[in-house]
C-alpha positions in Angstrom: -16.7 13.8 16.4 -18.8 14.1 13.3 -16.7 12.5 10.6 -16.9 9.5 8.3 -14.0 7.1 7.9 -13.0 6.2 4.3 -14.0 2.7 3.2 -11.4 0.4 1.9 -12.6 1.1 -1.7 -12.3 4.9 -1.0 -8.8 4.4 0.2 -8.0 2.5 -3.0 -9.6 5.2 -5.1 -7.5 7.8 -3.4 -4.3 6.0 -4.0 -5.2 5.4 -7.7 -5.3 9.2 -8.1 -1.7 9.5 -7.1 -0.2 7.0 -9.6 1.2 8.8 -12.6 1.1 7.7 -16.2 3.9 5.4 -17.2 4.4 3.9 -13.8 5.4 0.3 -13.1 3.4 -0.6 -10.0 3.2 -3.6 -7.7 0.0 -3.9 -5.6 0.4 -5.9 -2.4 -2.1 -8.5 -1.1 -5.3 -7.3 0.4 -6.5 -3.7 0.2 -3.9 -2.6 -2.3 -5.2 -5.0 -5.0 -8.4 -3.0 -5.1 -6.5 -0.1 -6.6 -6.5 -1.9 -10.0 -10.2 -1.3 -10.2 -9.9 2.5 -10.0 -6.9 3.3 -12.2 -7.7 5.7 -15.1 -8.1 3.4 -18.2 -6.7 6.3 -20.3 -3.4 6.2 -18.5 -0.7 3.7 -19.4 0.1 2.2 -16.0 1.8 -1.2 -15.8 0.7 -3.5 -12.9 3.3 -6.1 -11.8 2.8 -9.2 -9.7 5.7 -11.1 -8.1 4.4 -14.4 -9.4 5.4 -13.3 -12.8 2.7 -11.1 -14.5 3.0 -7.6 -16.0 0.2 -5.7 -17.5 -2.8 -6.6 -15.3 -6.1 -4.9 -15.5 -9.1 -4.6 -13.1 -10.7 -7.6 -11.5 -12.7 -9.8 -13.9 -16.5 -10.3 -13.8 -17.3 -13.7 -12.1 -18.1 -15.3 -15.5 -14.8 -14.2 -16.9 -12.5 -15.6 -14.2 -9.6 -17.7 -15.5 -8.1 -20.1 -12.9 -4.7 -19.7 -14.6 -4.7 -15.9 -14.5 -4.1 -14.9 -10.9 -2.0 -12.4 -8.9 0.4 -13.2 -6.0 -2.5 -13.2 -3.6 -4.3 -15.9 -5.7 -7.0 -13.4 -6.7 -8.4 -13.5 -10.2 -7.1 -10.7 -12.5 -7.4 -9.6 -16.1 -4.6 -9.1 -18.6 -4.5 -6.0 -20.7 -3.3 -5.9 -24.3 0.4 -6.3 -24.3 0.5 -8.0 -20.9 2.8 -10.9 -20.4 3.9 -13.8 -18.1 7.5 -14.7 -17.0 9.4 -16.7 -14.4 9.0 -15.6 -10.9 12.8 -15.3 -10.6 12.7 -12.7 -13.3 9.8 -11.0 -11.5 11.9 -10.7 -8.3 14.8 -9.4 -10.4 12.5 -6.5 -11.5 11.7 -5.8 -7.8 15.2 -6.1 -6.5 16.8 -4.2 -9.4 14.9 -1.0 -8.9 12.5 -1.4 -11.9 9.3 -0.9 -9.9 8.3 2.8 -9.6 5.7 2.3 -6.8 4.7 -0.5 -4.6 1.6 -0.3 -2.4 1.6 -2.5 0.7 -0.6 -3.2 3.7 0.9 -2.8 7.2 0.6 -3.7 10.8 2.6 -0.7 11.8 4.5 2.2 10.3 7.0 4.2 12.3 7.6 8.0 12.3 10.8 7.4 10.4 9.2 5.3 7.7 10.0 1.8 9.1 7.5 -0.8 8.0 6.2 -3.9 9.8 3.8 -5.9 7.8 4.8 -9.6 7.8 4.5 -10.8 11.4 2.9 -9.5 14.6 5.4 -11.5 16.7 2.5 -13.4 18.4 3.2 -17.1 19.1 0.2 -18.2 17.1 0.5 -15.8 14.2 1.3 -17.1 10.8 4.3 -15.2 9.2 3.6 -13.9 5.7 6.7 -12.5 4.1 6.0 -13.0 0.4 7.8 -10.4 -1.7 7.2 -7.5 0.8 10.9 -7.2 1.9 12.1 -7.2 -1.7 9.5 -4.6 -2.7 10.2 -2.4 0.4 13.9 -2.0 -0.5 13.6 -2.3 -4.3 10.7 -0.1 -5.3 11.5 3.6 -5.9 8.5 4.6 -3.8 6.6 2.7 -1.1 3.0 3.6 -0.3 1.1 2.0 2.6 -2.7 1.5 2.8 -4.2 0.5 6.1 -6.8 1.4 8.7 -5.6 4.1 11.1 -6.4 2.0 14.2 -6.4 -1.7 15.1 -9.6 -3.4 16.0 -8.8 -2.8 19.6 -8.3 1.0 18.9 -4.5 1.2 19.0 -2.7 3.4 16.5 -1.0 1.6 13.6 1.2 4.7 13.1 3.7 4.6 15.9 6.9 6.3 17.1 8.8 3.1 16.8 7.6 -0.3 15.5 7.1 -3.0 18.1 6.6 -5.7 15.5 9.4 -7.4 13.4 10.4 -5.0 10.6 9.9 -5.6 6.9 12.0 -2.6 5.8 13.9 0.3 7.5 13.0 3.9 6.6 11.3 2.7 3.4 7.8 4.2 3.5 7.1 7.4 1.6 3.3 7.9 2.0 0.6 6.5 4.2 -3.0 6.3 3.2 -5.5 5.4 6.0 -9.2 5.6 6.5 -8.6 9.0 8.3 -5.8 10.7 6.5 -3.0 10.9 3.9 0.4 11.3 5.6 3.8 11.8 4.0 7.0 10.6 5.6 9.6 13.4 5.3 13.0 13.9 7.0 11.3 16.1 9.6 8.7 13.5 10.5 5.1 12.7 9.5 3.3 15.5 7.7 -0.4 15.4 7.2 -1.5 16.1 3.7 -5.2 15.4 3.9 -7.7 14.6 6.6 -11.3 13.2 6.2 -13.9 15.9 6.3 -15.1 16.6 9.8 -12.0 15.5 11.6 -9.6 18.1 12.9 -5.8 17.9 13.0 -5.9 17.9 16.8 -8.4 15.0 16.8 -6.2 13.1 14.3 -3.2 13.6 16.6 -5.1 12.1 19.6 -5.7 9.0 17.4 -2.0 8.7 16.3 0.8 7.4 18.5 3.5 9.4 16.8 3.9 13.2 16.5 2.3 14.7 13.4 3.3 17.8 11.5 0.5 20.1 10.2 0.6 21.0 6.5 0.5 24.8 6.5 -1.3 24.8 3.2 -4.4 23.1 4.8 
């Protein structure tokens, strides 16, 4: 196989291209937070964090870090003109009330029907990390997932049915991995893009759920 996996920054860049102007967006902890660095500065896109921030910009330079200006993952952020702070209770009201257009989350597993597992692996020594993921998964109008296609041991993170505890049921709309962009539709998982050099058939062998081929490819 002669293909190059996307880096985490390339995945973030790819997601940034799909966020339309005027969107209110929550970026989950980890890889999704990198998306803020690649959003078009000429677009009005409003980044939300569940700890009570709206209007974040890209990550600051080291010398510009403000210890009182962080996101929910305790990462330093910048605040754009017009940005604001508010109580985290109000922030969760935004999430639960359907006021977030897109949330981007990491995942341990995504099932063929859009089920999401991203808070606990079920292992006895694993540390649960719910955060606001459950609220976002059911409250956001669209849910995007960013993740590596395979685990470190080579197992597919895209599965027919999740074996880990669920975060949300049938909530995922689109999956961005280091190998492909895949939409969750009523008929199943349809592949929209594949990294150069990797065939659809090869991608299927690396995926533990049936894939549908986009006839436009």
